[in-house]
C-alpha positions in Angstrom: -7.4 -7.7 1.0 -10.0 -7.0 -1.6 -9.4 -4.8 -4.2 -10.5 -3.9 -8.1 -8.2 -4.3 -10.9 -7.2 -0.4 -12.0 -4.6 -1.3 -15.2 -3.7 -4.8 -17.0 -1.1 -5.7 -19.3 -1.4 -9.2 -20.9 2.3 -8.7 -22.2 4.0 -7.7 -18.6 1.3 -9.7 -16.4 1.5 -6.7 -14.2 -0.8 -3.9 -13.3 -2.0 -1.8 -10.4 -5.2 -2.1 -8.6 -7.2 0.6 -6.6 -7.9 -0.4 -2.8 -11.1 0.1 -1.2 -9.9 3.2 0.7 -8.9 4.8 -2.6 -5.1 4.2 -2.7 -3.3 2.6 -5.4 -1.1 -0.4 -5.5 1.3 -1.8 -8.2 1.1 -5.9 -8.8 4.3 -7.8 -10.8 4.2 -10.9 -12.9 5.5 -12.7 -10.1 2.1 -12.2 -8.3 -0.2 -12.4 -11.0 1.5 -15.5 -12.0 0.8 -17.2 -8.8 -2.8 -17.1 -9.5 -2.9 -19.3 -12.3 -5.4 -17.0 -14.0 -5.0 -16.5 -17.4 -6.0 -12.5 -17.4 -7.7 -10.0 -15.9 -10.5 -7.2 -16.6 -10.5 -3.7 -15.5 -13.2 -3.4 -13.2 -12.7 -6.9 -12.0 -12.6 -7.5 -8.1 -9.8 -9.4 -6.5 -8.6 -10.7 -3.7 -4.8 -10.2 -2.5 -1.9 -11.1 -0.2 -0.4 -7.7 0.3 2.9 -7.2 2.9 4.1 -3.7 3.2 2.3 -2.3 0.6 3.7 -5.0 -2.0 1.1 -7.1 -3.9 2.7 -10.8 -3.4 0.0 -12.8 -4.4 -3.3 -11.5 -6.4 -6.3 -14.3 -7.3 -9.9 -13.8 -8.5 -12.3 -12.9 -5.2 -13.9 -16.4 -5.6 -10.9 -18.3 -5.4 -8.4 -19.1 -2.6 -4.7 -17.5 -3.0 -3.0 -20.5 -2.6 
């Protein structure tokens, strides 16, 4: 699933993404830490693994999830 970063807090390593259908989902530090990224930019496109509306993993759109 793809989305756009809406908010991101470097302090908590968590934030929200806006799905292409307009829904907003939150992601926590665990999902971000799986990426290996150091930061996210607002407006950045990302790819995610979502289970029951919970973001389990998030990463840059050009990189694999695992």
